[in-house]
KOLVEXLO-678845 format. One record per residue (C-alpha): x negated, y negated, z; residue number from 1. Coordinates in Angstrom, 2 decimals. Each point is the difference from the previous one (the first is absolute). Example, Ala and Ser with C-alpha at 12.3 -4.5 7.8 and 13.67 -1.06 7.14 Angstrom:
// KOLVEXLO-678845
east  north  up  seq
-12.30  4.50  7.80  1;
-1.37  -3.44  -0.66  2;
***
This chain:
// KOLVEXLO-678845
east  north  up  seq
-23.02  -24.51  7.84  1;
2.41  -2.90  0.47  2;
2.69  -0.65  -2.61  3;
-1.31  -3.54  -0.42  4;
-3.56  1.17  -0.77  5;
-1.00  -0.13  -3.67  6;
3.16  -1.80  -1.12  7;
0.62  -0.03  -3.76  8;
2.70  -2.11  -1.62  9;
2.54  1.68  -2.26  10;
0.58  -2.26  -3.01  11;
1.20  2.51  -2.58  12;
1.85  3.30  0.59  13;
0.78  2.73  -2.52  14;
3.19  2.02  0.58  15;
0.86  3.36  -1.60  16;
2.25  2.17  2.15  17;
2.26  2.99  -0.52  18;
1.57  -0.29  3.47  19;
1.38  -3.53  0.04  20;
1.15  0.10  3.62  21;
-0.86  -3.34  1.61  22;
-2.11  -1.18  -2.95  23;
2.07  -3.12  -0.67  24;
-0.26  -1.14  3.62  25;
-3.76  0.61  0.09  26;
-0.54  -1.78  -3.33  27;
2.03  -2.95  1.27  28;
-2.32  -0.34  3.02  29;
-2.97  -0.13  -2.37  30;
1.70  -2.50  -2.31  31;
0.84  -2.27  2.94  32;
-3.72  0.01  0.85  33;
-0.88  -1.11  -3.53  34;
-1.12  3.38  -1.31  35;
0.38  0.54  -3.76  36;
1.98  3.17  -0.75  37;
-0.93  2.29  -2.88  38;
2.03  3.10  -0.76  39;
0.82  2.86  -2.36  40;
3.32  0.73  -1.71  41;
2.59  1.31  2.45  42;
-1.54  -1.69  3.02  43;
-0.24  -3.28  -1.90  44;
3.71  0.15  -0.79  45;
0.89  0.67  3.65  46;
-2.04  -2.99  1.17  47;
1.39  -2.31  -2.72  48;
3.56  1.09  0.77  49;
-0.69  -1.15  3.58  50;
-0.96  -3.45  -1.27  51;
-3.78  0.35  0.33  52;
-2.48  -1.35  -2.56  53;
-1.95  2.92  -1.44  54;
-2.68  0.30  -2.68  55;
0.03  3.18  -2.08  56;
-3.13  2.16  -0.02  57;
0.03  -0.38  -3.78  58;
-0.83  -3.68  0.46  59;
-3.22  1.04  1.80  60;
-0.99  2.75  -2.42  61;
1.13  -1.53  -3.28  62;
1.62  3.35  -0.82  63;
3.62  1.09  0.44  64;
0.90  3.10  1.99  65;
-0.59  2.88  -2.42  66;
0.82  3.65  -0.58  67;
3.21  0.03  2.04  68;
-1.76  -1.63  2.94  69;
-2.95  2.43  0.03  70;
-2.35  -2.94  -0.56  71;
0.62  -3.31  1.73  72;
-2.61  -0.63  2.71  73;
-2.95  2.00  -1.42  74;
-1.86  -3.06  -1.21  75;
-3.22  -1.89  0.94  76;
2.00  -3.12  0.77  77;
1.81  1.95  2.73  78;
-2.81  2.14  1.38  79;
-2.60  -2.72  -0.45  80;
2.23  -2.34  1.98  81;
0.26  2.59  2.77  82;
-3.50  1.50  0.06  83;
-2.35  -2.96  -0.33  84;
-1.83  -0.94  3.18  85;
0.49  -3.61  0.90  86;
-3.35  -0.14  1.85  87;
-2.09  1.02  -3.04  88;
-0.71  -2.92  -2.40  89;
-0.49  2.36  -2.97  90;
3.46  1.53  0.58  91;
1.59  -3.43  0.24  92;
-1.83  -1.16  -3.15  93;
1.12  3.11  -1.92  94;
3.70  -0.41  0.76  95;
-0.18  -3.74  -0.72  96;
-1.65  0.68  -3.36  97;
2.86  2.29  -1.02  98;
2.78  -2.14  1.48  99;
0.92  2.60  2.62  100;
1.89  -1.38  2.98  101;
-0.43  1.46  3.51  102;
2.70  2.27  1.44  103;
-0.09  -0.13  3.80  104;
2.78  2.43  0.85  105;
1.32  3.12  -1.71  106;
3.47  1.24  1.04  107;
0.52  3.42  -1.56  108;
1.88  3.19  0.77  109;
-0.02  2.96  -2.32  110;
2.37  1.89  -2.27  111;
1.96  2.48  2.11  112;
-1.72  3.10  -1.40  113;
0.81  2.29  2.93  114;
3.70  -0.85  -0.03  115;
0.13  0.55  -3.75  116;
-1.85  3.32  0.26  117;
2.38  1.20  2.74  118;
3.13  -0.76  -2.03  119;
1.90  3.15  -1.09  120;
-0.40  0.66  -3.70  121;
-2.84  -2.47  -0.50  122;
-2.05  0.61  -3.14  123;
-3.76  -0.02  -0.31  124;
0.23  -3.03  -2.30  125;
1.96  -1.95  2.61  126;
-2.58  0.82  2.65  127;
-2.89  -1.05  -2.24  128;
1.72  -3.27  -0.88  129;
0.36  -0.79  3.70  130;
-3.75  0.17  0.64  131;
-1.04  -3.58  0.76  132;
-3.27  -1.13  -1.60  133;
-0.19  -3.78  0.31  134;
1.28  -0.06  3.58  135;
-2.70  2.20  1.55  136;
-2.64  -1.83  -2.05  137;
1.06  -3.36  1.44  138;
0.21  1.40  3.52  139;
-3.52  1.41  -0.22  140;
-1.40  -3.17  -1.53  141;
1.53  -2.21  2.67  142;
-0.95  2.37  2.82  143;
-3.61  0.18  -1.21  144;
-0.18  -3.79  0.04  145;
1.70  -0.41  3.40  146;
-2.59  -2.61  0.92  147;
1.86  -2.42  -2.26  148;
3.32  1.65  -0.88  149;
2.97  1.25  2.04  150;
1.68  3.16  -1.27  151;
3.57  0.75  1.11  152;
1.50  3.41  -0.79  153;
2.37  0.58  2.94  154;
3.36  -1.74  0.28  155;
-0.30  0.28  3.79  156;
-2.94  -2.47  -0.06  157;
1.98  -2.92  -1.47  158;
1.27  -1.38  3.30  159;
-3.32  -0.02  1.86  160;
-1.82  -1.44  -3.00  161;
2.59  -2.75  -0.36  162;
-0.54  -0.98  3.62  163;
-3.78  -0.03  -0.37  164;
0.14  -2.00  -3.23  165;
2.26  -2.61  1.58  166;
-2.19  -0.20  3.10  167;
-3.15  -0.56  -2.10  168;
1.35  -2.32  -2.72  169;
0.00  2.70  -2.68  170;
-3.17  1.87  1.00  171;
-0.67  3.53  1.26  172;
-2.83  1.17  2.26  173;
-2.68  2.55  -0.83  174;
1.37  2.53  2.51  175;
3.38  -0.07  -1.73  176;
-1.51  0.33  -3.48  177;
-2.13  2.95  1.20  178;
3.05  1.73  1.50  179;
1.96  -0.53  -3.22  180;
-2.88  1.35  -2.11  181;
-0.20  3.21  1.97  182;
3.76  0.45  -0.33  183;
-0.26  -0.49  -3.76  184;
-2.72  2.63  -0.41  185;
2.06  2.39  2.14  186;
3.01  -0.68  -2.24  187;
-1.84  0.70  -3.25  188;
-1.60  3.12  1.48  189;
3.39  1.35  1.06  190;
1.52  -0.91  -3.36  191;
-2.70  1.82  -1.96  192;
0.26  2.99  2.35  193;
3.77  0.20  -0.58  194;
-0.48  -0.10  -3.77  195;
-2.75  2.64  0.04  196;
1.93  2.30  2.33  197;
3.16  -0.26  -2.12  198;
-1.70  0.51  -3.35  199;
-1.83  3.06  1.32  200;
3.38  1.70  0.55  201;
1.13  -0.53  -3.60  202;
-0.39  2.51  -2.86  203;
-3.38  0.26  -1.70  204;
1.71  -0.94  -3.28  205;
0.51  -3.80  0.13  206;
2.96  0.28  -2.37  207;
1.82  2.49  2.23  208;
2.53  -1.39  2.44  209;
-0.38  0.67  3.75  210;
2.08  2.80  1.45  211;
0.56  1.13  3.58  212;
-2.16  3.05  -0.65  213;
-2.84  -2.00  -1.55  214;
0.01  -2.53  2.81  215;
-0.08  2.67  2.69  216;
-3.67  0.80  -0.62  217;
-2.42  -0.91  2.76  218;
-2.11  -3.08  -0.78  219;
-3.71  0.77  -0.49  220;
-0.79  -3.06  2.15  221;
2.14  -0.88  3.02  222;
0.39  -3.74  0.43  223;
1.71  -1.28  3.12  224;
0.63  -3.74  0.05  225;
2.12  -1.95  2.46  226;
-0.09  -3.49  1.45  227;
-0.24  -0.71  3.73  228;
3.48  -1.08  1.00  229;
-0.91  -0.73  3.58  230;
-2.25  1.26  2.80  231;
1.63  2.05  2.75  232;
-0.63  -0.43  3.71  233;
-1.66  3.41  -0.01  234;
0.29  3.46  -1.50  235;
1.37  3.17  1.53  236;
-1.78  -1.00  3.24  237;
-1.11  -3.40  1.35  238;
-3.69  0.63  -0.70  239;
0.60  0.51  -3.74  240;
0.03  -2.94  -2.44  241;
2.74  0.19  -2.65  242;
1.85  -1.84  -2.75  243;
2.84  0.62  -2.45  244;
-0.74  -0.17  -3.72  245;
2.72  -0.22  -2.63  246;
0.17  0.70  -3.72  247;
1.60  -2.29  -2.57  248;
3.26  1.94  -0.32  249;
1.97  -1.97  2.58  250;
1.49  3.31  1.14  251;
-0.35  2.44  2.88  252;
-0.84  -0.48  3.67  253;
-3.20  -2.00  -0.57  254;
1.99  -2.58  -1.98  255;
3.18  0.01  2.09  256;
1.36  -3.37  1.15  257;
-0.02  -0.40  3.78  258;
3.20  -1.80  0.99  259;
-0.66  -0.30  3.72  260;
-2.08  1.33  2.87  261;
-3.58  -0.04  1.20  262;
-3.02  1.02  -2.02  263;
0.06  3.52  -1.40  264;
-2.61  2.41  1.31  265;
-1.98  2.66  -1.86  266;
2.09  2.74  1.65  267;
3.26  -1.83  -0.80  268;
-0.90  -0.03  -3.69  269;
-0.99  3.67  -0.05  270;
3.25  0.98  1.75  271;
2.11  -2.25  -2.23  272;
-1.54  1.51  -3.10  273;
0.85  3.51  1.21  274;
3.48  -1.16  0.99  275;
0.77  -1.65  -3.32  276;
-1.30  2.96  -2.01  277;
2.51  2.22  1.78  278;
2.88  -2.48  -0.26  279;
-0.57  -0.11  -3.76  280;
0.75  3.74  -0.27  281;
3.73  -0.37  0.61  282;
2.81  -1.23  -2.23  283;
2.62  -0.37  2.74  284;
-0.45  -2.56  2.82  285;
-2.88  1.31  2.12  286;
-1.90  -1.16  3.07  287;
-3.38  1.31  1.07  288;
-1.64  -0.62  3.38  289;
-3.75  0.64  -0.02  290;
-2.53  0.24  2.81  291;
-3.71  0.44  -0.77  292;
0.80  0.73  -3.70  293;
2.29  2.94  0.83  294;
3.78  -0.29  -0.06  295;
1.76  0.45  3.32  296;
3.49  -0.52  -1.38  297;
1.38  0.08  -3.55  298;
3.65  -0.18  -1.01  299;
2.36  -0.94  -2.77  300;
3.45  -1.47  0.48  301;
2.88  -1.80  -1.70  302;
-1.43  -3.30  1.28  303;
-3.40  -1.21  1.15  304;
1.38  -0.41  3.53  305;
1.18  3.61  0.21  306;
-3.18  1.32  -1.62  307;
-2.04  -1.90  2.60  308;
2.04  1.30  2.96  309;
-0.40  3.55  -1.28  310;
-3.77  -0.44  -0.53  311;
-0.35  -1.42  3.52  312;
1.99  2.87  1.52  313;
-2.48  2.49  -1.47  314;
-2.78  -1.17  2.36  315;
0.88  -3.12  2.03  316;
-3.06  0.31  2.26  317;
-2.61  0.07  -2.79  318;
1.82  -2.78  -1.89  319;
-1.02  -2.55  2.65  320;
-2.77  -2.17  -1.43  321;
0.20  1.51  -3.50  322;
0.72  -1.54  -3.39  323;
3.17  0.29  -2.07  324;
0.39  0.43  -3.76  325;
3.32  -0.54  -1.77  326;
0.73  0.62  -3.69  327;
2.89  -2.49  -0.07  328;
0.58  -3.63  0.92  329;
0.25  -0.25  3.80  330;
3.32  -1.60  0.98  331;
1.17  -1.62  3.21  332;
1.59  3.15  1.44  333;
-3.19  2.03  -0.46  334;
-2.13  -2.84  1.34  335;
2.12  -0.25  3.14  336;
-0.75  3.65  0.81  337;
-3.68  -0.16  -0.97  338;
-0.51  -3.08  2.16  339;
0.85  2.06  3.09  340;
-3.18  2.08  -0.40  341;
-3.59  -1.18  0.32  342;
-1.62  0.60  -3.39  343;
-3.12  -1.53  -1.51  344;
1.22  -0.62  -3.54  345;
2.78  0.63  -2.51  346;
-0.43  0.26  -3.77  347;
2.89  -0.15  -2.47  348;
0.81  -1.34  -3.48  349;
1.68  -2.98  1.69  350;
1.90  -1.27  3.04  351;
3.33  -1.83  -0.01  352;
0.23  -3.44  1.68  353;
2.00  1.65  2.80  354;
-2.77  2.55  0.54  355;
-2.67  -2.70  0.13  356;
2.10  -1.89  2.54  357;
0.29  3.13  2.16  358;
-3.76  0.59  -0.13  359;
-0.97  -3.64  0.56  360;
0.07  0.39  3.78  361;
-2.70  2.71  -0.23  362;
-2.80  -2.40  -0.92  363;
-2.74  2.63  -0.16  364;
1.94  2.50  -2.13  365;
-1.57  0.14  -3.45  366;
2.46  0.10  -2.91  367;
-1.33  0.92  -3.44  368;
1.83  -0.42  -3.29  369;
-1.48  2.37  -2.56  370;
0.05  0.38  -3.76  371;
-0.36  3.75  -0.70  372;
-3.20  1.04  -1.77  373;
-0.06  2.42  -2.91  374;
-1.53  3.45  0.53  375;
-3.73  -0.07  -0.39  376;
-3.14  1.61  1.28  377;
-1.35  0.30  3.51  378;
-3.63  -0.80  0.80  379;
-1.68  1.23  3.16  380;
-3.55  -0.87  0.99  381;
-2.31  2.71  1.27  382;
-3.67  -0.33  0.89  383;
-1.91  -0.49  -3.23  384;
2.99  -0.41  -2.27  385;
3.74  0.06  -0.57  386;
2.80  2.48  -0.57  387;
2.71  -0.78  -2.55  388;
3.33  1.73  -0.45  389;
3.47  -0.67  -1.38  390;
2.69  -0.90  2.50  391;
1.99  3.03  1.14  392;
3.13  -0.56  -2.06  393;
0.97  3.63  -0.67  394;
3.78  0.41  0.06  395;
1.96  3.00  1.21  396;
3.67  0.44  -0.85  397;
2.61  2.58  0.93  398;
-0.32  1.44  -3.50  399;
-3.77  0.47  0.31  400;
0.21  2.03  3.23  401;
-0.25  3.78  0.15  402;
1.56  2.02  2.82  403;
-1.94  3.18  0.88  404;
2.03  1.04  3.08  405;
3.06  2.21  0.23  406;
2.09  -2.81  1.45  407;
0.30  -2.95  -2.36  408;
0.34  -3.48  1.52  409;
3.29  -1.86  -0.06  410;
0.39  -3.23  -1.99  411;
-0.36  -2.01  3.23  412;
-3.14  1.91  0.95  413;
-1.50  -0.70  -3.43  414;
0.78  -3.72  0.35  415;
-1.54  -0.05  3.48  416;
-3.05  1.90  -1.24  417;
-0.57  -2.49  -2.81  418;
0.25  -2.86  2.50  419;
-2.45  1.67  2.40  420;
-2.35  0.75  -2.90  421;
-0.23  -3.70  -0.90  422;
-0.80  -0.85  3.61  423;
-2.52  2.83  0.40  424;
-1.95  -1.34  -2.97  425;
-0.88  -3.08  2.08  426;
-0.92  1.79  3.24  427;
-3.64  0.74  0.73  428;
-1.00  3.65  -0.55  429;
0.70  2.49  1.38  430;
3.62  -1.13  0.04  431;
3.36  1.50  0.89  432;
3.17  -2.12  -0.16  433;
3.33  1.04  1.49  434;
3.02  -1.81  -1.47  435;
3.74  0.19  -0.33  436;
2.77  -1.30  -2.22  437;
2.89  -1.83  1.60  438;
2.80  -1.58  -2.00  439;
-2.08  0.52  -3.14  440;
-2.98  -1.98  1.34  441;
-3.36  1.41  1.04  442;
-1.56  -0.54  3.43  443;
-3.23  1.28  1.52  444;
0.29  1.92  3.27  445;
-3.59  0.89  0.85  446;
-3.34  -0.66  -1.69  447;
-3.19  1.98  0.60  448;
-2.88  -2.00  -1.45  449;
-3.73  0.43  -0.46  450;
-0.44  3.34  1.72  451;
-2.94  2.30  -0.62  452;
2.26  3.04  -0.44  453;
3.38  0.24  -1.70  454;
1.60  1.93  2.84  455;
-1.06  -2.74  2.41  456;
1.59  -2.57  -2.32  457;
3.23  2.04  0.17  458;
-0.17  0.14  3.80  459;
-0.84  -3.69  0.32  460;
2.81  -1.06  -2.34  461;
2.49  1.97  2.09  462;
-1.43  -1.45  3.21  463;
0.41  -3.55  -1.36  464;
3.67  0.49  -0.88  465;
2.31  -2.47  1.73  466;
3.05  1.45  -1.80  467;
1.33  3.58  -0.08  468;
-2.09  2.34  -2.14  469;
2.75  2.56  -0.55  470;
1.02  0.07  -3.66  471;
-2.89  -2.13  -1.24  472;
-2.24  0.71  -2.96  473;
-3.80  -0.21  0.00  474;
-2.51  -1.14  -2.58  475;
-3.63  1.12  -0.11  476;
-2.51  -2.02  -2.07  477;
-1.95  3.17  -0.92  478;
0.63  3.74  -0.05  479;
0.20  2.13  3.13  480;
-3.18  2.09  0.36  481;
1.73  2.29  2.53  482;
3.58  0.83  0.99  483;
-0.43  -1.63  3.44  484;
0.86  -3.45  -1.35  485;
3.34  1.22  -1.35  486;
0.69  1.83  3.26  487;
-0.70  -3.16  2.04  488;
2.27  -2.10  -2.22  489;
2.84  2.53  0.18  490;
-0.38  0.25  3.78  491;
0.37  -3.81  0.18  492;
3.40  0.26  -1.71  493;
-0.68  -0.78  -3.68  494;
1.99  2.03  -2.53  495;
-1.89  -0.82  -3.22  496;
-3.57  -0.81  -0.99  497;
-1.46  -1.78  -3.02  498;
-3.65  0.63  -0.81  499;
-2.35  0.22  -3.01  500;
-0.51  3.77  0.05  501;
-3.11  1.55  -1.49  502;
-1.55  1.68  3.03  503;
-1.55  3.45  -0.36  504;
2.34  0.91  2.87  505;
3.17  -1.39  -1.62  506;
1.58  3.47  0.14  507;
-0.54  0.16  3.79  508;
1.35  -3.55  0.42  509;
3.09  0.78  -2.07  510;
0.56  3.26  1.92  511;
-0.10  -1.98  3.28  512;
2.54  -2.50  -1.38  513;
2.30  2.85  -1.09  514;
-0.30  1.67  3.39  515;
0.94  -3.29  1.72  516;
2.80  -0.91  -2.43  517;
-1.83  -3.14  -1.16  518;
0.48  -1.27  -3.55  519;
-3.15  -1.13  -1.78  520;
-0.78  -2.18  -3.01  521;
-3.28  -0.12  -1.91  522;
-1.05  -3.27  -1.67  523;
-3.21  1.11  -1.69  524;
-1.50  -3.36  1.04  525;
-2.20  -0.78  2.99  526;
0.02  -3.37  1.81  527;
-3.15  -0.20  2.11  528;
-0.62  -3.47  1.43  529;
-3.44  -0.26  1.55  530;
0.04  -3.81  0.33  531;
***
């Protein structure tokens, strides 16, 4: 369908938007084309303040906005103006009889329910008050009548629509109106799904306020809604079609702002997500280098530059072609070092102008600026359904550890164990992580990832070590089923081990540690990561 097929002129447009980004500029394009502007309260004020002539919705309905804005567009003069078919004489006669004027474009975006619901301390009453009623009704009305009416619910559409309107003397083609209608129905579906999913987590008593415990219950119906952000060249392999879909939060990897570089791939995004999740674990400056979702080097440091150099030293061979995650703003000094290595992408909260200048010469290097996402739930598709779980946010502190061995770990060993434990949480099971503490900052030494047996993970982690293993500590994501894992780790040079405990053979494992002079800490928490 060509854009010029089925052209319909826009003579009157109704505006009612919560997100006012770009609305003045878009309305000005319409006004310059002779379109009459009609608007509701806050939007009307924004347009008038910009010098545009605007008619209030109340002038169409004959009623003022009522009930604190709950009722303003729910009126036959609004919905009749949107819904009547211009090609049916009886429809045209009906609206003429009642003095209803046609509305050819509806520009609406909805109350920010999801952002309100996610706000710490939000009350049930506040959530309920932020459920939009008139907005979805207008979107659905306009989308249903796309043959005559254009419905605009995405700020990102303003520019392209302005160009098409100018090119066609204030008209839009059928293909455009059809595309906009489908987007509107997708928007209202996602909005209703977000409301239903949120309300299902609230207490059964509508007068009770939401609590963390009440909202932790699993929803009886799982609703997953996200908008296609852009197609990807392919998926994990070239023969697989793929795309990235984003939610409305504006946070996380899917919503990160790409500052430079070529198009992101499916595998880039998966690796970056794993990388950023790990970077978010640390309070001190930390750099993570990831390859195929597993870390190959993780380190903290007094600066981002030093943390990066330490992470790179942990496994410089595997780092080639990986992705980097940083939990601080990347400065020029760090960028100068990172630019020496071929990496696919770097994600960080921001980059200084000096860093961007350093990276500019590497045209293909993807730089992502991220807004951290709040902890949530993880959805995984399986054949015939989905799995849902909370994010693994369990915390372990020095005070929560128990020490079952005769030799107790030193303060430095405990600090190194806690660092290795955070890393091990993000390594595919079975996982063993060797790490050390130097100058008060943690650094991985060897990582054994995704092995079918724990003892093999211990062997593989030692084999991967590019730095000395003597005096390191080791973390195990689950308990040791046999003493051989502890024996392998001690033979590699580690002096302390952190693990969940809880095996039926714990006594044998502890006896092996005592025999080898290895200190051990129990966390009581397991960190399997099956991907």
